All heavy atoms as a GROMACS GRO file, in nm:
protein
  534
    1MET      N    1  -1.109  -2.821  13.285
    1MET     CA    2  -1.193  -2.938  13.285
    1MET      C    3  -1.102  -3.061  13.294
    1MET      O    4  -1.010  -3.076  13.217
    1MET     CB    5  -1.274  -2.940  13.156
    1MET     CG    6  -1.377  -3.047  13.152
    1MET     SD    7  -1.472  -3.044  12.999
    1MET     CE    8  -1.524  -2.875  12.990
    2ARG      N    9  -1.131  -3.149  13.389
    2ARG     CA   10  -1.050  -3.268  13.410
    2ARG      C   11  -1.129  -3.393  13.382
    2ARG      O   12  -1.249  -3.396  13.400
    2ARG     CB   13  -1.003  -3.272  13.553
    2ARG     CG   14  -0.866  -3.218  13.570
    2ARG     CD   15  -0.813  -3.267  13.700
    2ARG     NE   16  -0.786  -3.150  13.782
    2ARG     CZ   17  -0.751  -3.154  13.905
    2ARG    NH1   18  -0.741  -3.268  13.966
    2ARG    NH2   19  -0.727  -3.045  13.971
    3CYS      N   20  -1.061  -3.494  13.344
    3CYS     CA   21  -1.122  -3.624  13.321
    3CYS      C   22  -1.046  -3.725  13.406
    3CYS      O   23  -0.924  -3.726  13.402
    3CYS     CB   24  -1.110  -3.660  13.174
    3CYS     SG   25  -1.258  -3.727  13.107
    4ILE      N   26  -1.116  -3.803  13.481
    4ILE     CA   27  -1.049  -3.898  13.570
    4ILE      C   28  -1.098  -4.040  13.541
    4ILE      O   29  -1.203  -4.059  13.484
    4ILE     CB   30  -1.073  -3.865  13.718
    4ILE    CG1   31  -1.223  -3.865  13.749
    4ILE    CG2   32  -1.011  -3.734  13.754
    4ILE    CD1   33  -1.257  -3.853  13.894
    5SER      N   34  -1.020  -4.135  13.582
    5SER     CA   35  -1.062  -4.276  13.573
    5SER      C   36  -1.122  -4.316  13.707
    5SER      O   37  -1.064  -4.289  13.811
    5SER     CB   38  -0.944  -4.366  13.542
    5SER     OG   39  -0.896  -4.341  13.414
    6VAL      N   40  -1.237  -4.378  13.704
    6VAL     CA   41  -1.305  -4.420  13.825
    6VAL      C   42  -1.333  -4.569  13.814
    6VAL      O   43  -1.385  -4.614  13.714
    6VAL     CB   44  -1.438  -4.343  13.844
    6VAL    CG1   45  -1.507  -4.387  13.970
    6VAL    CG2   46  -1.414  -4.194  13.844
    7ARG      N   47  -1.301  -4.644  13.915
    7ARG     CA   48  -1.325  -4.789  13.912
    7ARG      C   49  -1.439  -4.821  14.007
    7ARG      O   50  -1.437  -4.786  14.123
    7ARG     CB   51  -1.200  -4.864  13.954
    7ARG     CG   52  -1.214  -5.013  13.936
    7ARG     CD   53  -1.082  -5.083  13.950
    7ARG     NE   54  -0.989  -5.049  13.844
    7ARG     CZ   55  -0.989  -5.105  13.725
    7ARG    NH1   56  -1.076  -5.196  13.694
    7ARG    NH2   57  -0.901  -5.069  13.634
    8TYR      N   58  -1.542  -4.883  13.954
    8TYR     CA   59  -1.656  -4.927  14.033
    8TYR      C   60  -1.648  -5.078  14.052
    8TYR      O   61  -1.565  -5.144  13.993
    8TYR     CB   62  -1.788  -4.892  13.962
    8TYR     CG   63  -1.814  -4.743  13.957
    8TYR    CD1   64  -1.779  -4.670  13.845
    8TYR    CD2   65  -1.871  -4.678  14.064
    8TYR    CE1   66  -1.802  -4.534  13.839
    8TYR    CE2   67  -1.894  -4.542  14.060
    8TYR     CZ   68  -1.859  -4.470  13.947
    8TYR     OH   69  -1.881  -4.336  13.943
    9GLU      N   70  -1.735  -5.132  14.133
    9GLU     CA   71  -1.732  -5.275  14.164
    9GLU      C   72  -1.755  -5.361  14.040
    9GLU      O   73  -1.690  -5.463  14.022
    9GLU     CB   74  -1.840  -5.306  14.268
    9GLU     CG   75  -1.832  -5.446  14.322
    9GLU     CD   76  -1.932  -5.469  14.434
    9GLU    OE1   77  -1.971  -5.373  14.501
    9GLU    OE2   78  -1.971  -5.585  14.450
   10PHE      N   79  -1.846  -5.323  13.950
   10PHE     CA   80  -1.883  -5.409  13.837
   10PHE      C   81  -1.826  -5.363  13.703
   10PHE      O   82  -1.823  -5.438  13.610
   10PHE     CB   83  -2.035  -5.418  13.826
   10PHE     CG   84  -2.096  -5.484  13.947
   10PHE    CD1   85  -2.168  -5.409  14.038
   10PHE    CD2   86  -2.079  -5.619  13.971
   10PHE    CE1   87  -2.224  -5.468  14.150
   10PHE    CE2   88  -2.135  -5.680  14.081
   10PHE     CZ   89  -2.207  -5.604  14.172
   11TYR      N   90  -1.785  -5.239  13.692
   11TYR     CA   91  -1.730  -5.192  13.564
   11TYR      C   92  -1.636  -5.076  13.589
   11TYR      O   93  -1.638  -5.015  13.695
   11TYR     CB   94  -1.840  -5.152  13.468
   11TYR     CG   95  -1.928  -5.039  13.517
   11TYR    CD1   96  -1.896  -4.907  13.490
   11TYR    CD2   97  -2.042  -5.066  13.590
   11TYR    CE1   98  -1.977  -4.805  13.536
   11TYR    CE2   99  -2.122  -4.964  13.637
   11TYR     CZ  100  -2.088  -4.834  13.610
   11TYR     OH  101  -2.167  -4.732  13.656
   12ALA      N  102  -1.554  -5.047  13.491
   12ALA     CA  103  -1.459  -4.937  13.502
   12ALA      C  104  -1.492  -4.832  13.398
   12ALA      O  105  -1.537  -4.864  13.288
   12ALA     CB  106  -1.317  -4.986  13.484
   13ILE      N  107  -1.471  -4.707  13.430
   13ILE     CA  108  -1.489  -4.598  13.335
   13ILE      C  109  -1.351  -4.541  13.306
   13ILE      O  110  -1.276  -4.507  13.397
   13ILE     CB  111  -1.577  -4.485  13.392
   13ILE    CG1  112  -1.715  -4.536  13.430
   13ILE    CG2  113  -1.587  -4.370  13.294
   13ILE    CD1  114  -1.799  -4.434  13.501
   14PHE      N  115  -1.317  -4.533  13.177
   14PHE     CA  116  -1.193  -4.470  13.137
   14PHE      C  117  -1.230  -4.348  13.055
   14PHE      O  118  -1.311  -4.355  12.964
   14PHE     CB  119  -1.108  -4.567  13.054
   14PHE     CG  120  -1.075  -4.691  13.130
   14PHE    CD1  121  -1.148  -4.806  13.111
   14PHE    CD2  122  -0.974  -4.691  13.224
   14PHE    CE1  123  -1.121  -4.921  13.182
   14PHE    CE2  124  -0.945  -4.805  13.296
   14PHE     CZ  125  -1.018  -4.920  13.276
   15CYS      N  126  -1.174  -4.235  13.090
   15CYS     CA  127  -1.214  -4.109  13.029
   15CYS      C  128  -1.094  -4.044  12.961
   15CYS      O  129  -0.986  -4.038  13.019
   15CYS     CB  130  -1.270  -4.019  13.139
   15CYS     SG  131  -1.350  -3.874  13.080
   16PHE      N  132  -1.115  -3.998  12.837
   16PHE     CA  133  -1.012  -3.931  12.762
   16PHE      C  134  -1.064  -3.794  12.721
   16PHE      O  135  -1.173  -3.783  12.667
   16PHE     CB  136  -0.976  -4.010  12.635
   16PHE     CG  137  -0.938  -4.152  12.664
   16PHE    CD1  138  -1.031  -4.253  12.652
   16PHE    CD2  139  -0.809  -4.184  12.705
   16PHE    CE1  140  -0.997  -4.385  12.678
   16PHE    CE2  141  -0.774  -4.315  12.732
   16PHE     CZ  142  -0.869  -4.416  12.719
   17LEU      N  143  -0.987  -3.691  12.746
   17LEU     CA  144  -1.026  -3.555  12.710
   17LEU      C  145  -0.943  -3.512  12.590
   17LEU      O  146  -0.820  -3.506  12.596
   17LEU     CB  147  -1.002  -3.460  12.827
   17LEU     CG  148  -1.047  -3.317  12.808
   17LEU    CD1  149  -1.196  -3.310  12.781
   17LEU    CD2  150  -1.014  -3.235  12.931
   18LEU      N  151  -1.010  -3.489  12.477
   18LEU     CA  152  -0.945  -3.447  12.354
   18LEU      C  153  -0.988  -3.303  12.323
   18LEU      O  154  -1.079  -3.251  12.386
   18LEU     CB  155  -0.985  -3.542  12.241
   18LEU     CG  156  -0.946  -3.689  12.264
   18LEU    CD1  157  -1.007  -3.777  12.158
   18LEU    CD2  158  -0.796  -3.704  12.268
   19PRO      N  159  -0.924  -3.237  12.226
   19PRO     CA  160  -0.957  -3.096  12.201
   19PRO      C  161  -1.105  -3.069  12.168
   19PRO      O  162  -1.157  -2.964  12.203
   19PRO     CB  163  -0.869  -3.060  12.082
   19PRO     CG  164  -0.757  -3.156  12.085
   19PRO     CD  165  -0.814  -3.283  12.143
   20TYR      N  166  -1.173  -3.162  12.100
   20TYR     CA  167  -1.309  -3.136  12.056
   20TYR      C  168  -1.416  -3.213  12.132
   20TYR      O  169  -1.532  -3.176  12.129
   20TYR     CB  170  -1.323  -3.167  11.907
   20TYR     CG  171  -1.229  -3.085  11.823
   20TYR    CD1  172  -1.122  -3.145  11.758
   20TYR    CD2  173  -1.245  -2.948  11.811
   20TYR    CE1  174  -1.034  -3.070  11.682
   20TYR    CE2  175  -1.158  -2.872  11.736
   20TYR     CZ  176  -1.052  -2.934  11.672
   20TYR     OH  177  -0.965  -2.859  11.598
   21PHE      N  178  -1.380  -3.321  12.198
   21PHE     CA  179  -1.478  -3.398  12.271
   21PHE      C  180  -1.412  -3.481  12.381
   21PHE      O  181  -1.290  -3.497  12.385
   21PHE     CB  182  -1.561  -3.489  12.180
   21PHE     CG  183  -1.484  -3.574  12.086
   21PHE    CD1  184  -1.438  -3.697  12.124
   21PHE    CD2  185  -1.457  -3.532  11.958
   21PHE    CE1  186  -1.366  -3.778  12.038
   21PHE    CE2  187  -1.386  -3.611  11.869
   21PHE     CZ  188  -1.340  -3.735  11.910
   22ARG      N  189  -1.497  -3.532  12.469
   22ARG     CA  190  -1.456  -3.619  12.578
   22ARG      C  191  -1.512  -3.757  12.549
   22ARG      O  192  -1.625  -3.770  12.507
   22ARG     CB  193  -1.514  -3.564  12.709
   22ARG     CG  194  -1.483  -3.647  12.827
   22ARG     CD  195  -1.546  -3.594  12.955
   22ARG     NE  196  -1.626  -3.476  12.934
   22ARG     CZ  197  -1.631  -3.373  13.018
   22ARG    NH1  198  -1.564  -3.376  13.127
   22ARG    NH2  199  -1.708  -3.271  12.993
   23ILE      N  200  -1.432  -3.860  12.571
   23ILE     CA  201  -1.475  -3.998  12.548
   23ILE      C  202  -1.474  -4.072  12.680
   23ILE      O  203  -1.375  -4.067  12.754
   23ILE     CB  204  -1.379  -4.071  12.452
   23ILE    CG1  205  -1.367  -3.997  12.320
   23ILE    CG2  206  -1.425  -4.215  12.430
   23ILE    CD1  207  -1.259  -4.052  12.230
   24LYS      N  208  -1.584  -4.141  12.708
   24LYS     CA  209  -1.589  -4.229  12.824
   24LYS      C  210  -1.606  -4.371  12.771
   24LYS      O  211  -1.700  -4.399  12.698
   24LYS     CB  212  -1.708  -4.196  12.914
   24LYS     CG  213  -1.693  -4.067  12.989
   24LYS     CD  214  -1.812  -4.046  13.080
   24LYS     CE  215  -1.806  -3.912  13.147
   24LYS     NZ  216  -1.927  -3.888  13.229
   25ALA      N  217  -1.513  -4.458  12.806
   25ALA     CA  218  -1.518  -4.598  12.762
   25ALA      C  219  -1.553  -4.686  12.881
   25ALA      O  220  -1.493  -4.673  12.987
   25ALA     CB  221  -1.384  -4.640  12.704
   26PHE      N  222  -1.650  -4.773  12.862
   26PHE     CA  223  -1.697  -4.861  12.968
   26PHE      C  224  -1.649  -5.003  12.942
   26PHE      O  225  -1.630  -5.044  12.829
   26PHE     CB  226  -1.850  -4.857  12.976
   26PHE     CG  227  -1.903  -4.723  13.018
   26PHE    CD1  228  -1.927  -4.626  12.923
   26PHE    CD2  229  -1.926  -4.695  13.150
   26PHE    CE1  230  -1.974  -4.501  12.960
   26PHE    CE2  231  -1.973  -4.571  13.189
   26PHE     CZ  232  -1.997  -4.474  13.094
   27LYS      N  233  -1.629  -5.075  13.049
   27LYS     CA  234  -1.577  -5.211  13.041
   27LYS      C  235  -1.665  -5.302  12.955
   27LYS      O  236  -1.616  -5.391  12.888
   27LYS     CB  237  -1.564  -5.269  13.182
   27LYS     CG  238  -1.491  -5.399  13.188
   27LYS     CD  239  -1.472  -5.443  13.332
   27LYS     CE  240  -1.400  -5.574  13.339
   27LYS     NZ  241  -1.381  -5.617  13.478
   28LYS      N  242  -1.797  -5.279  12.956
   28LYS     CA  243  -1.887  -5.365  12.878
   28LYS      C  244  -1.878  -5.341  12.727
   28LYS      O  245  -1.944  -5.407  12.649
   28LYS     CB  246  -2.030  -5.350  12.927
   28LYS     CG  247  -2.090  -5.213  12.906
   28LYS     CD  248  -2.232  -5.208  12.958
   28LYS     CE  249  -2.293  -5.073  12.930
   28LYS     NZ  250  -2.431  -5.069  12.972
   29GLY      N  251  -1.796  -5.243  12.685
   29GLY     CA  252  -1.772  -5.221  12.543
   29GLY      C  253  -1.840  -5.100  12.483
   29GLY      O  254  -1.824  -5.073  12.365
   30THR      N  255  -1.918  -5.027  12.561
   30THR     CA  256  -1.984  -4.907  12.509
   30THR      C  257  -1.896  -4.784  12.531
   30THR      O  258  -1.810  -4.783  12.619
   30THR     CB  259  -2.121  -4.885  12.575
   30THR    OG1  260  -2.101  -4.868  12.715
   30THR    CG2  261  -2.214  -5.000  12.548
   31MET      N  262  -1.920  -4.682  12.449
   31MET     CA  263  -1.847  -4.556  12.462
   31MET      C  264  -1.946  -4.441  12.454
   31MET      O  265  -2.043  -4.448  12.380
   31MET     CB  266  -1.743  -4.542  12.352
   31MET     CG  267  -1.636  -4.648  12.356
   31MET     SD  268  -1.515  -4.627  12.226
   31MET     CE  269  -1.403  -4.517  12.306
   32HIS      N  270  -1.920  -4.337  12.530
   32HIS     CA  271  -2.000  -4.215  12.526
   32HIS      C  272  -1.910  -4.102  12.478
   32HIS      O  273  -1.800  -4.084  12.531
   32HIS     CB  274  -2.056  -4.181  12.663
   32HIS     CG  275  -2.152  -4.282  12.716
   32HIS    ND1  276  -2.233  -4.256  12.823
   32HIS    CD2  277  -2.181  -4.408  12.678
   32HIS    CE1  278  -2.307  -4.362  12.849
   32HIS    NE2  279  -2.276  -4.457  12.762
   33PHE      N  280  -1.957  -4.026  12.379
   33PHE     CA  281  -1.884  -3.911  12.328
   33PHE      C  282  -1.959  -3.786  12.368
   33PHE      O  283  -2.079  -3.775  12.344
   33PHE     CB  284  -1.875  -3.917  12.174
   33PHE     CG  285  -1.786  -4.026  12.124
   33PHE    CD1  286  -1.830  -4.157  12.115
   33PHE    CD2  287  -1.657  -3.997  12.086
   33PHE    CE1  288  -1.748  -4.257  12.069
   33PHE    CE2  289  -1.573  -4.097  12.039
   33PHE     CZ  290  -1.618  -4.228  12.030
   34GLU      N  291  -1.891  -3.690  12.426
   34GLU     CA  292  -1.951  -3.562  12.464
   34GLU      C  293  -1.874  -3.451  12.392
   34GLU      O  294  -1.756  -3.429  12.417
   34GLU     CB  295  -1.942  -3.542  12.615
   34GLU     CG  296  -2.001  -3.410  12.661
   34GLU     CD  297  -1.982  -3.388  12.810
   34GLU    OE1  298  -1.946  -3.482  12.881
   34GLU    OE2  299  -2.004  -3.275  12.853
   35PHE      N  300  -1.943  -3.383  12.300
   35PHE     CA  301  -1.878  -3.276  12.226
   35PHE      C  302  -1.866  -3.153  12.315
   35PHE      O  303  -1.959  -3.117  12.386
   35PHE     CB  304  -1.958  -3.241  12.100
   35PHE     CG  305  -1.940  -3.341  11.990
   35PHE    CD1  306  -2.018  -3.455  11.984
   35PHE    CD2  307  -1.842  -3.323  11.895
   35PHE    CE1  308  -2.000  -3.549  11.884
   35PHE    CE2  309  -1.822  -3.417  11.794
   35PHE     CZ  310  -1.902  -3.529  11.789
   36LEU      N  311  -1.749  -3.087  12.310
   36LEU     CA  312  -1.724  -2.970  12.393
   36LEU      C  313  -1.762  -2.840  12.322
   36LEU      O  314  -1.775  -2.737  12.386
   36LEU     CB  315  -1.576  -2.966  12.433
   36LEU     CG  316  -1.528  -3.091  12.509
   36LEU    CD1  317  -1.378  -3.082  12.533
   36LEU    CD2  318  -1.603  -3.109  12.639
   37ASP      N  319  -1.782  -2.846  12.192
   37ASP     CA  320  -1.819  -2.729  12.111
   37ASP      C  321  -1.947  -2.762  12.034
   37ASP      O  322  -1.950  -2.856  11.956
   37ASP     CB  323  -1.706  -2.696  12.015
   37ASP     CG  324  -1.730  -2.572  11.933
   37ASP    OD1  325  -1.845  -2.525  11.923
   37ASP    OD2  326  -1.632  -2.520  11.876
   38GLU      N  327  -2.051  -2.684  12.056
   38GLU     CA  328  -2.181  -2.714  11.994
   38GLU      C  329  -2.176  -2.702  11.842
   38GLU      O  330  -2.244  -2.778  11.771
   38GLU     CB  331  -2.289  -2.621  12.050
   38GLU     CG  332  -2.427  -2.664  12.010
   38GLU     CD  333  -2.536  -2.588  12.081
   38GLU    OE1  334  -2.514  -2.545  12.194
   38GLU    OE2  335  -2.644  -2.574  12.022
   39ASP      N  336  -2.095  -2.611  11.788
   39ASP     CA  337  -2.085  -2.596  11.642
   39ASP      C  338  -2.024  -2.722  11.578
   39ASP      O  339  -2.069  -2.766  11.473
   39ASP     CB  340  -2.000  -2.474  11.606
   39ASP     CG  341  -2.069  -2.344  11.642
   39ASP    OD1  342  -2.194  -2.341  11.645
   39ASP    OD2  343  -1.998  -2.245  11.668
   40ILE      N  344  -1.924  -2.779  11.641
   40ILE     CA  345  -1.863  -2.902  11.589
   40ILE      C  346  -1.962  -3.017  11.599
   40ILE      O  347  -1.972  -3.100  11.508
   40ILE     CB  348  -1.732  -2.933  11.663
   40ILE    CG1  349  -1.629  -2.825  11.631
   40ILE    CG2  350  -1.679  -3.071  11.627
   40ILE    CD1  351  -1.502  -2.835  11.709
   41TRP      N  352  -2.038  -3.022  11.707
   41TRP     CA  353  -2.141  -3.125  11.724
   41TRP      C  354  -2.246  -3.116  11.613
   41TRP      O  355  -2.284  -3.217  11.553
   41TRP     CB  356  -2.205  -3.110  11.861
   41TRP     CG  357  -2.320  -3.201  11.886
   41TRP    CD1  358  -2.319  -3.337  11.892
   41TRP    CD2  359  -2.455  -3.162  11.911
   41TRP    NE1  360  -2.446  -3.384  11.919
   41TRP    CE2  361  -2.531  -3.278  11.931
   41TRP    CE3  362  -2.519  -3.039  11.920
   41TRP    CZ2  363  -2.666  -3.275  11.957
   41TRP    CZ3  364  -2.654  -3.036  11.948
   41TRP    CH2  365  -2.726  -3.154  11.965
   42MET      N  366  -2.290  -2.994  11.581
   42MET     CA  367  -2.389  -2.976  11.474
   42MET      C  368  -2.331  -3.019  11.339
   42MET      O  369  -2.398  -3.083  11.260
   42MET     CB  370  -2.434  -2.830  11.468
   42MET     CG  371  -2.516  -2.788  11.588
   42MET     SD  372  -2.673  -2.874  11.598
   42MET     CE  373  -2.760  -2.793  11.467
   43LYS      N  374  -2.206  -2.981  11.312
   43LYS     CA  375  -2.144  -3.018  11.186
   43LYS      C  376  -2.130  -3.171  11.175
   43LYS      O  377  -2.151  -3.229  11.070
   43LYS     CB  378  -2.007  -2.951  11.174
   43LYS     CG  379  -1.947  -2.963  11.040
   43LYS     CD  380  -1.828  -2.870  11.025
   43LYS     CE  381  -1.798  -2.855  10.879
   43LYS     NZ  382  -1.746  -2.727  10.845
   44PHE      N  383  -2.094  -3.237  11.286
   44PHE     CA  384  -2.085  -3.383  11.290
   44PHE      C  385  -2.220  -3.445  11.257
   44PHE      O  386  -2.229  -3.535  11.174
   44PHE     CB  387  -2.036  -3.428  11.427
   44PHE     CG  388  -2.039  -3.577  11.447
   44PHE    CD1  389  -1.938  -3.656  11.396
   44PHE    CD2  390  -2.144  -3.637  11.515
   44PHE    CE1  391  -1.941  -3.794  11.414
   44PHE    CE2  392  -2.147  -3.774  11.533
   44PHE     CZ  393  -2.045  -3.852  11.482
   45ASN      N  394  -2.327  -3.396  11.321
   45ASN     CA  395  -2.461  -3.449  11.295
   45ASN      C  396  -2.502  -3.430  11.150
   45ASN      O  397  -2.560  -3.520  11.088
   45ASN     CB  398  -2.564  -3.381  11.386
   45ASN     CG  399  -2.568  -3.444  11.523
   45ASN    OD1  400  -2.519  -3.553  11.544
   45ASN    ND2  401  -2.627  -3.374  11.617
   46GLN      N  402  -2.472  -3.314  11.093
   46GLN     CA  403  -2.507  -3.288  10.954
   46GLN      C  404  -2.431  -3.381  10.859
   46GLN      O  405  -2.487  -3.433  10.763
   46GLN     CB  406  -2.478  -3.142  10.919
   46GLN     CG  407  -2.572  -3.046  10.989
   46GLN     CD  408  -2.528  -2.902  10.976
   46GLN    OE1  409  -2.418  -2.873  10.928
   46GLN    NE2  410  -2.614  -2.811  11.020
   47THR      N  411  -2.303  -3.403  10.886
   47THR     CA  412  -2.221  -3.490  10.802
   47THR      C  413  -2.271  -3.635  10.807
   47THR      O  414  -2.287  -3.700  10.704
   47THR     CB  415  -2.074  -3.483  10.845
   47THR    OG1  416  -2.030  -3.346  10.838
   47THR    CG2  417  -1.986  -3.570  10.757
   48VAL      N  418  -2.297  -3.685  10.928
   48VAL     CA  419  -2.346  -3.823  10.942
   48VAL      C  420  -2.483  -3.838  10.877
   48VAL      O  421  -2.509  -3.936  10.807
   48VAL     CB  422  -2.350  -3.864  11.091
   48VAL    CG1  423  -2.422  -3.996  11.108
   48VAL    CG2  424  -2.210  -3.872  11.148
   49ALA      N  425  -2.571  -3.740  10.897
   49ALA     CA  426  -2.705  -3.746  10.836
   49ALA      C  427  -2.696  -3.750  10.684
   49ALA      O  428  -2.768  -3.826  10.619
   49ALA     CB  429  -2.788  -3.628  10.883
   50LYS      N  430  -2.606  -3.670  10.628
   50LYS     CA  431  -2.590  -3.667  10.482
   50LYS      C  432  -2.538  -3.801  10.431
   50LYS      O  433  -2.587  -3.854  10.331
   50LYS     CB  434  -2.495  -3.554  10.443
   50LYS     CG  435  -2.481  -3.535  10.296
   50LYS     CD  436  -2.392  -3.417  10.264
   50LYS     CE  437  -2.380  -3.398  10.115
   50LYS     NZ  438  -2.294  -3.284  10.083
   51LEU      N  439  -2.438  -3.858  10.499
   51LEU     CA  440  -2.381  -3.986  10.457
   51LEU      C  441  -2.481  -4.101  10.469
   51LEU      O  442  -2.482  -4.192  10.387
   51LEU     CB  443  -2.257  -4.019  10.542
   51LEU     CG  444  -2.135  -3.931  10.518
   51LEU    CD1  445  -2.027  -3.960  10.623
   51LEU    CD2  446  -2.080  -3.952  10.379
   52ARG      N  447  -2.567  -4.096  10.571
   52ARG     CA  448  -2.665  -4.202  10.595
   52ARG      C  449  -2.796  -4.182  10.522
   52ARG      O  450  -2.882  -4.269  10.523
   52ARG     CB  451  -2.695  -4.212  10.745
   52ARG     CG  452  -2.577  -4.253  10.828
   52ARG     CD  453  -2.545  -4.397  10.804
   52ARG     NE  454  -2.497  -4.456  10.927
   52ARG     CZ  455  -2.497  -4.583  10.952
   52ARG    NH1  456  -2.545  -4.666  10.865
   52ARG    NH2  457  -2.448  -4.630  11.063
   53GLY      N  458  -2.817  -4.063  10.465
   53GLY     CA  459  -2.943  -4.035  10.397
   53GLY      C  460  -3.056  -4.000  10.494
   53GLY      O  461  -3.173  -4.014  10.461
   54TRP      N  462  -3.020  -3.956  10.613
   54TRP     CA  463  -3.119  -3.917  10.713
   54TRP      C  464  -3.149  -3.769  10.700
   54TRP      O  465  -3.070  -3.692  10.648
   54TRP     CB  466  -3.067  -3.943  10.855
   54TRP     CG  467  -3.035  -4.085  10.884
   54TRP    CD1  468  -3.083  -4.196  10.821
   54TRP    CD2  469  -2.944  -4.133  10.984
   54TRP    NE1  470  -3.030  -4.310  10.877
   54TRP    CE2  471  -2.944  -4.274  10.977
   54TRP    CE3  472  -2.864  -4.072  11.079
   54TRP    CZ2  473  -2.868  -4.354  11.061
   54TRP    CZ3  474  -2.788  -4.152  11.163
   54TRP    CH2  475  -2.791  -4.290  11.154
   55SER      N  476  -3.265  -3.728  10.749
   55SER     CA  477  -3.298  -3.586  10.749
   55SER      C  478  -3.297  -3.534  10.893
   55SER      O  479  -3.338  -3.603  10.985
   55SER     CB  480  -3.434  -3.561  10.685
   55SER     OG  481  -3.534  -3.627  10.759
   56LEU      N  482  -3.245  -3.415  10.909
   56LEU     CA  483  -3.243  -3.350  11.040
   56LEU      C  484  -3.360  -3.251  11.047
   56LEU      O  485  -3.403  -3.196  10.946
   56LEU     CB  486  -3.112  -3.276  11.061
   56LEU     CG  487  -2.986  -3.362  11.072
   56LEU    CD1  488  -2.862  -3.274  11.074
   56LEU    CD2  489  -2.993  -3.446  11.197
   57PRO      N  490  -3.412  -3.226  11.167
   57PRO     CA  491  -3.521  -3.128  11.180
   57PRO      C  492  -3.471  -2.989  11.143
   57PRO      O  493  -3.353  -2.956  11.160
   57PRO     CB  494  -3.561  -3.136  11.327
   57PRO     CG  495  -3.450  -3.204  11.396
   57PRO     CD  496  -3.376  -3.284  11.294
   58LYS      N  497  -3.561  -2.907  11.091
   58LYS     CA  498  -3.528  -2.770  11.056
   58LYS      C  499  -3.506  -2.690  11.184
   58LYS      O  500  -3.567  -2.718  11.287
   58LYS     CB  501  -3.641  -2.705  10.978
   58LYS     CG  502  -3.678  -2.778  10.852
   58LYS     CD  503  -3.590  -2.738  10.740
   58LYS     CE  504  -3.642  -2.806  10.613
   58LYS     NZ  505  -3.548  -2.816  10.511
   59LYS      N  506  -3.422  -2.587  11.176
   59LYS     CA  507  -3.398  -2.500  11.292
   59LYS      C  508  -3.523  -2.417  11.318
   59LYS      O  509  -3.588  -2.369  11.224
   59LYS     CB  510  -3.281  -2.407  11.267
   59LYS     CG  511  -3.148  -2.472  11.278
   59LYS     CD  512  -3.040  -2.369  11.270
   59LYS     CE  513  -2.904  -2.430  11.287
   59LYS     NZ  514  -2.799  -2.330  11.281
   60ARG      N  515  -3.555  -2.398  11.445
   60ARG     CA  516  -3.666  -2.311  11.483
   60ARG      C  517  -3.619  -2.166  11.489
   60ARG      O  518  -3.505  -2.140  11.523
   60ARG     CB  519  -3.722  -2.350  11.619
   60ARG     CG  520  -3.787  -2.484  11.619
   60ARG     CD  521  -3.851  -2.504  11.752
   60ARG     NE  522  -3.875  -2.646  11.774
   60ARG     CZ  523  -3.919  -2.696  11.885
   60ARG    NH1  524  -3.943  -2.618  11.988
   60ARG    NH2  525  -3.939  -2.825  11.897
   61LYS      N  526  -3.707  -2.076  11.456
   61LYS     CA  527  -3.671  -1.934  11.462
   61LYS      C  528  -3.700  -1.877  11.597
   61LYS      O  529  -3.776  -1.918  11.673
   61LYS     CB  530  -3.747  -1.855  11.358
   61LYS     CG  531  -3.699  -1.887  11.219
   61LYS     CD  532  -3.768  -1.801  11.117
   61LYS     CE  533  -3.718  -1.835  10.980
   61LYS     NZ  534  -3.776  -1.752  10.879
   0.00000   0.00000   0.00000
């Protein structure tokens, strides 16, 4: 899996590939995180929900 930098007319995308996720940084200041492992993504969501006092939906059987 490769991550490349692409320059567009109005904004630039900078992409970093790390062991657990990929980060895309946009010139306007936003960032997109894409988790490469679903188990780590679930653990991240559970940790953030617990810290923020949010509830996550129950798993379906």
